[in-house]
C-alpha positions in Angstrom: -0.2 0.1 0.1 1.1 3.3 -0.7 3.2 4.4 2.1 3.6 1.6 3.6 7.1 1.4 5.7 8.7 -2.0 5.0 11.2 -3.7 7.2 14.4 -4.4 5.4 15.5 -8.3 4.4 17.6 -8.4 7.2 15.1 -6.9 9.6 12.7 -9.5 8.2 15.4 -12.5 8.9 15.9 -11.4 12.1 12.3 -12.6 12.7 12.6 -15.9 11.6 13.1 -19.5 13.2 15.4 -20.3 10.5 17.4 -17.4 9.2 18.4 -19.2 6.0 14.6 -19.9 4.8 15.2 -16.3 3.3 18.4 -15.8 3.1 18.8 -16.6 -0.5 15.7 -13.7 -1.2 18.0 -11.0 -1.8 16.7 -7.2 -2.4 15.6 -4.1 -0.6 13.5 -2.3 -3.4 9.7 -1.2 -2.4 8.4 -3.6 -4.6 10.2 -6.8 -3.8 9.9 -6.3 0.1 6.5 -5.4 -0.4 6.2 -8.9 -2.1 8.2 -10.9 0.6 6.7 -9.0 3.3 3.4 -11.5 4.3 5.9 -14.8 3.9 6.3 -14.8 7.7 3.0 -14.7 8.5 1.6 -17.1 6.0 4.2 -19.7 6.9 2.1 -20.2 10.1 -0.6 -21.3 8.4 -1.0 -24.4 6.5 -3.2 -22.1 4.0 -2.5 -22.9 0.4 -0.3 -20.7 -1.5 -0.5 -19.8 -4.8 3.0 -17.8 -6.0 2.5 -16.2 -9.3 6.0 -14.3 -11.7 7.3 -14.5 -14.6 10.0 -17.1 -14.9 13.0 -17.0 -13.5 11.7 -14.4 -10.6 12.4 -16.8 -7.5 8.9 -18.5 -7.0 10.9 -21.7 -5.7 13.1 -20.2 -3.5 9.2 -18.1 -1.7 7.9 -21.5 -1.8 11.1 -23.0 -0.3 10.7 -20.1 2.6 7.1 -20.8 3.2 8.2 -24.7 4.3 11.0 -23.7 6.4 9.8 -21.2 8.0 6.6 -23.8 9.3 6.2 -26.2 11.4 6.6 -28.7 8.4 10.1 -27.9 8.4 11.8 -31.2 9.7 9.3 -32.8 7.0 9.9 -33.2 3.1 9.4 -30.3 1.3 8.4 -32.5 -2.1 8.3 -30.2 -6.1 6.9 -31.6 -8.7 6.6 -30.3 -12.2 2.9 -30.2 -13.2 3.9 -30.2 -16.8 5.5 -33.6 -16.2 3.0 -35.8 -14.5 1.1 -37.4 -17.6 -2.5 -38.4 -17.1 -1.8 -42.1 -17.7 0.6 -42.1 -14.6 -0.9 -39.5 -12.6 -2.7 -41.3 -9.6 0.2 -43.5 -9.6 2.6 -40.6 -9.4 0.3 -38.9 -6.5 -1.3 -41.6 -4.6 1.0 -45.1 -5.2 0.0 -48.3 -5.6 0.0 -51.9 -3.9 1.8 -54.8 -4.7 -0.4 -56.2 -7.8 -2.5 -53.1 -8.4 -1.6 -53.6 -12.2 0.8 -55.2 -14.3 4.4 -55.4 -13.6 3.5 -54.1 -9.8 5.4 -56.8 -8.2 6.2 -54.2 -4.8 4.2 -51.7 -3.0 5.2 -47.9 -4.1 4.5 -44.6 -2.5 3.4 -42.0 -4.3 4.2 -38.3 -3.6 1.6 -37.2 -1.0 2.9 -40.3 1.2 6.4 -39.3 0.5 5.5 -36.0 1.4 3.5 -36.8 5.3 3.5 -33.8 7.5 5.3 -31.7 4.8 4.9 -29.5 1.9 4.1 -30.7 -2.0 5.4 -27.8 -3.7 3.0 -27.9 -7.5 5.3 -25.7 -9.6 3.8 -24.7 -13.0 0.5 -25.9 -12.2 -1.1 -24.0 -14.7 0.0 -26.9 -17.5 -2.4 -29.4 -15.4 -4.4 -31.1 -17.8 -8.2 -31.1 -17.1 -7.5 -34.6 -15.5 -4.9 -33.4 -13.4 -6.9 -30.8 -12.4 -9.9 -32.5 -11.8 -7.6 -35.0 -8.9 -6.0 -31.9 -7.3 -9.4 -30.4 -6.8 -10.6 -33.6 -5.0 -7.5 -34.2 -3.0 -7.3 -30.1 -2.1 -11.3 -30.5 -1.2 -11.2 -33.7 1.6 -7.5 -34.1 1.9 -7.8 -37.8 1.4 -6.7 -40.4 -1.0 -6.8 -43.5 -2.2 -3.3 -45.6 -3.3 -4.3 -48.0 -7.0 -5.0 -51.0 -5.6 -5.9 -50.2 -1.9 -9.8 -50.2 -0.9 -8.1 -47.8 2.4 -8.2 -44.3 2.3 -5.7 -42.2 3.6 -5.3 -38.7 5.1 -3.2 -36.5 3.4 -1.2 -34.3 6.0 0.3 -32.4 3.7 0.7 -28.6 2.9 0.3 -27.4 -0.4 2.1 -24.0 -2.6 1.7 -23.9 -6.2 3.4 -21.7 -8.6 2.5 -20.2 -12.2 4.5 -18.2 -14.3 1.4 -17.4 -16.5 -2.3 -15.7 -15.0 -4.4 -18.3 -14.0 -7.1 -15.7 -14.0 -6.9 -15.4 -17.9 -6.9 -18.7 -18.0 -9.9 -19.6 -15.7 -11.8 -16.9 -18.5 -10.7 -18.9 -21.6 -12.0 -21.9 -19.6 -8.1 -23.5 -20.0 -8.2 -23.7 -16.3 -10.6 -24.7 -13.6 -12.3 -22.0 -11.8 -12.9 -24.2 -8.2 -9.5 -24.9 -8.3 -8.2 -21.6 -9.3 -10.0 -20.4 -5.9 -9.0 -23.5 -4.0 -5.3 -22.6 -4.8 -5.6 -19.0 -4.3 -6.2 -18.8 -0.7 -3.5 -16.8 -0.4 -1.4 -15.4 -3.4 2.1 -13.7 -3.9 3.3 -12.2 -6.7 6.9 -11.9 -7.4 7.8 -8.6 -9.2 10.1 -9.0 -12.8 13.7 -7.7 -12.3 12.8 -4.8 -14.3 10.6 -3.9 -11.4 13.0 -4.1 -9.3 15.9 -2.2 -10.5 17.2 -0.7 -7.5 18.2 -4.7 -6.4 20.2 -6.2 -9.4 23.6 -4.1 -7.2 22.9 -6.3 -4.4 22.2 -9.5 -6.7 25.3 -8.9 -8.3 27.3 -9.0 -5.3 25.7 -11.9 -4.3 26.3 -14.0 -7.4 29.8 -13.3 -7.8 30.9 -13.8 -4.6 28.5 -17.5 -5.1 30.3 -18.2 -8.4 33.7 -17.4 -7.6 36.0 -20.1 -7.1 37.3 -21.7 -3.9 40.3 -20.4 -3.1 39.9 -17.4 -5.4 39.2 -13.8 -4.4 35.9 -12.5 -5.6 36.6 -10.2 -8.5 35.3 -6.3 -9.1 32.4 -5.6 -11.5 33.5 -2.5 -13.6 31.4 0.2 -13.5 30.3 0.0 -16.8 29.3 -3.6 -16.5 27.4 -2.5 -13.8 25.5 0.0 -15.8 25.0 -2.2 -18.7 23.6 -4.3 -16.1 21.0 -2.2 -14.8 20.1 -0.9 -18.1 18.9 -4.5 -19.4 15.0 -5.5 -19.0 15.9 -9.4 -17.9 13.5 -11.8 -19.7 15.1 -14.5 -17.9 14.7 -12.2 -14.8 17.2 -13.4 -11.5 17.8 -16.6 -13.3 19.1 -14.6 -16.3 21.0 -12.3 -14.4 22.8 -15.1 -12.5 24.0 -16.9 -15.4 25.4 -13.3 -17.0 27.5 -12.8 -14.0 28.6 -16.6 -14.3 29.6 -15.8 -17.5 31.0 -12.9 -16.3 33.4 -14.7 -13.4 34.3 -17.6 -16.2 35.5 -14.8 -19.4 36.9 -12.2 -16.7 40.4 -11.6 -15.9 39.7 -12.7 -12.2 40.0 -9.8 -10.8 37.8 -7.6 -12.8 34.3 -8.2 -14.7 33.9 -6.1 -17.4 31.2 -5.4 -20.1 32.9 -7.3 -22.6 32.7 -10.5 -20.3 29.0 -10.2 -19.9 28.6 -10.8 -23.3 24.9 -8.8 -23.4 23.2 -8.4 -26.7 23.4 -4.8 -28.3 21.6 -2.6 -26.0 19.9 0.2 -28.4 21.3 3.7 -27.0 19.2 6.6 -25.3 18.0 9.2 -28.1 19.9 12.3 -27.8 17.2 14.6 -27.4 15.2 12.6 -24.2 18.1 13.4 -22.4 19.4 16.8 -20.6 21.4 18.9 -21.9 24.2 18.5 -19.6 23.4 14.6 -20.0 23.9 14.4 -23.4 27.3 14.3 -23.8 27.9 11.2 -21.0 27.8 7.7 -21.7 25.7 5.8 -19.3 28.4 3.7 -17.9 30.1 5.9 -15.6 34.2 6.6 -16.4 36.0 4.0 -14.2 38.4 6.2 -11.8 41.3 4.8 -10.4 41.0 6.3 -7.4 37.2 5.7 -6.6 36.0 3.0 -4.2 33.9 0.2 -5.7 30.7 1.3 -3.8 31.2 5.2 -4.8 31.5 3.8 -8.9 28.2 1.3 -8.1 26.1 4.5 -7.0 27.4 6.6 -9.8 26.6 3.8 -12.1 23.0 3.5 -10.5 22.3 7.6 -10.0 23.4 8.2 -13.6 21.0 5.4 -14.9 18.1 6.7 -12.6 18.4 9.9 -14.2 18.1 9.2 -17.8 15.5 6.5 -17.0 13.2 8.6 -15.0 14.2 11.5 -17.8 13.3 9.4 -21.1 9.9 8.0 -18.9 8.8 11.4 -17.9 9.1 12.7 -21.4 7.2 9.7 -23.0 4.2 10.6 -20.5 4.4 14.3 -20.8 4.8 14.9 -17.1 2.1 12.3 -15.6 3.6 11.1 -12.8 0.5 8.4 -12.2 0.7 7.4 -16.1 4.3 7.2 -15.8 4.2 5.3 -12.4 2.3 2.6 -13.7 4.1 2.4 -16.8 7.4 2.1 -14.4 5.7 -0.7 -12.1 6.3 1.8 -9.1 3.8 3.4 -6.9 3.2 6.7 -7.2 5.0 8.3 -4.0 8.2 6.1 -4.9 8.5 7.7 -8.4 8.0 10.9 -6.9 10.8 10.7 -4.4 13.3 9.6 -7.1 12.0 12.8 -8.9 12.7 14.2 -6.3 16.1 12.4 -5.5 16.9 13.4 -9.3 15.5 17.2 -9.0 13.3 16.5 -12.2 10.6 19.0 -12.3 8.0 17.0 -13.9 6.5 21.0 -14.8 9.4 20.6 -17.4 8.0 17.4 -19.3 4.2 18.6 -19.7 3.3 19.6 -23.1 
């Protein structure tokens, strides 16, 4: 909500029983913190949670956090890709079977539900479930009971269900591709993860994490050149955080072990900002901040981010002719947050009115 003050990630982690559960969720932007802020409270319940967001935004990390912050943390976390559940094997994969239930069933086999007993079953890509699969999960969510193939005895499913999808289920419901009753069962609570382009402020933090994570053991963590950071902040990242991590790994492998430069990242060529969209004093300044050997890495990083923000905001406000509300919607930011950024860079909306 507008004006809400969100705690830092460190503040959230301090409130958690298992600090590692949120430790992999890196970010301080308002969009990111507002998305994960409910996680500790939601984890305490057994409510079904639907986690939405584009590919690579970290949906499984949130599912892990919900599990490991819950009373079920000492029991299995079982992820299943719903797209890999063919109708012919659906019941066997979920419910298991008794010996002799069908040809070649020589011994008893537990299904995913029994294997996840007292734990969490994570339904990834739930939007890819077939109609038969949707019907099976609807029945399961309604009565929490199942019967292994070949068995005459029903069993209770003591399992918490989490689901994730990268397509808007509401649209699939409207087109008839997804059952509305199953959607309502799955979406008791919905957590939407923002794409990386809506949380560009977090890119430097993520870069630091990935540089540390992927540097080979015994080797000093390389520094990131200012022009490389500026290029990373300017990207739109169709593959989101997962794509950014792959690019940083590539930079480490192709760099000189001390510095990762822009050329090491092998980024696709980006279209330059049109000169007319920049203030006169910025037109001769490239987005990449010139590297000053006497400056610290942190100061260069701040310069690169500030330079990107100013150029991005200038172009954004020109495109929307000074209309802050329209610009906020287009950028994925709250109006008040965008206003603070404009004030920070001394950009007066009146200059862009036409």
